[in-house]
N, C-alpha and C positions, 0 to 999 in steps of 0.2 A: 154135106160138108160139115165136119166137126168144128164146133166153136173153139176159139182159142181164149186164154185169160184175157187178152186185149179186147176181144169181142164181148166176153162176159162183162168186163168193166164198163164198156159202152152201154150194154143192156141195162146195168144198174143205174146209169145216168140217164136212161131214156132218150138216147142220142140216135138219130138216123144215120145209117152207114150201110155199106155194101161190102161183103166179103168177095174178093176177086182172086181165083186161082190162076196160076201160070206154071208152065214147066221150068223147073229150076236148072240152071247151067252151073253145076258144082264148080267148073273150072273159072267161072266169072260170076261172082256174087254182086257185083257193082250195081248201083242204082241205075246207071245207064243201061245196062243189059236188062234189068228188070223193066225198065220203060219200054225197051224193044220188045220184050216178051209180051208185055201188056198191050202193045200197039198205042202207047200214050206219049205225049210230050214229056221229055225228061225233066222239064222245069217244073211239072206237076207231081213228080215222083220224088218225095222227100225221104232223105236218110236220117236216121236217129243215131246221133253220136254221143258217147258217154265220156265225160271229162272229169278231171280232178283239179280243183283250184287250190292254190297254196294257202288260202285263208278260210274259205267257206266249204271245202270238200267237194263231194260228188255233185255234178249238175248235168243236165241234158241239153244238147243243141239239136234242132231239126232244121236241116237246110236242104235246098233243092239238089237233086242227085247229080247235076252236072257242075256243081260249084265246089270250091274248096273252102273249108272253115278257116276264118281268120282267128287264131289263137288269142292275139291281143284284144281284138273286139269281144270275143267270148269272155275272156277274163274280166274285162271292164264291166260288161253288162251284168256279170254274176257276182260282182263285189270282191273280185280277186285282183292281185297284181299280176299273177301269171297263171296259166293253166296248161294241162297237157292231156292228151288222150289216155284213158285208162289202158293197161295192158290187156291184151286179148284174154289171157287166162283169168283176169278179174271179172270180165263181162257177165259170165253166168252167175257167179256168187253174188255179184252186186244187183243184177237185174232180173235174173231168172231166164234170160234170153241168151242166144248164141249169135256169133257173127252172121250177118246176112239175114237175121230174123229178129232184130232188137225193135221192139215196138215202144212208142212213147206212153202206151196205156198198159196198165196191169203189171207193172214192175213190182218186185218184191218189196220195194219201199218207195215212198213218194220223194222224188228228187225235184228241186227246182228245174222248170222247163222253160227253154227259150226257143222261139221259132222265128225264122227269117221272115221279114216283112213282105217279101214277094208272094207269100202265101195268099195274102189279101187280094191278089190280081186275079184269082181263080174262083170259080163256083165250087169246084171240088179239088181235092189233092189226094195223093196216095201215100200212105205209110204203112210200114210192116204191120202185119196182123200178129206177129210173135211167133211165126213159122215160116220156114223157107218155102216158097211156092204160094204164099197167100199175102195179099195186101188188103188193107182197108181203104176204101174210097169214102171221103168224108168231106163235108163243107168245112173249110178252115175256121170259120167262126165257131162252129160246134167243137172242133179240136181245142181251140183257144179257150173256150168257155169250160168245157169239162175237165180239161187237163190243167186249168189255171196257168196256161202258158203266157209268157211275156213276149210280145212282138217287138223285134228289134233287127238291127243290122249285124250280120254275123259272118259275112262272106268277104273274101278278097274282091277288090274292085278291078 
């Protein structure tokens, strides 16, 4: 299994993780489908979303795969009045990743990272490894520490 930029980033931080491969369904790149393919609880399969705030610029939100991001909460925790998802065409130039394979690790630039507080309910979670068909299984405490992520509420209730 070839290492991705995300895996190499974790290696430099000396973080324990597992790379987990799955069959990609190009017709459905959702985190819910990824969880099904992995045979895992969708609440433990987190999706990485890239946003632009009106005052602070680009930031990243990581939320459970079965949840919807609350843009007002995301804007507030990131120090913005409002925020919106970046256009899909901007994802690769900003992060180095494509839709369905955006990892919170190893982006082209370091952006402020916010992760939903529910990650703390699990011994491990999954995030994209930076390639479709590959996920990183990691202890959320390690993700928070090595990515300097802020734990907060980011989802609709």
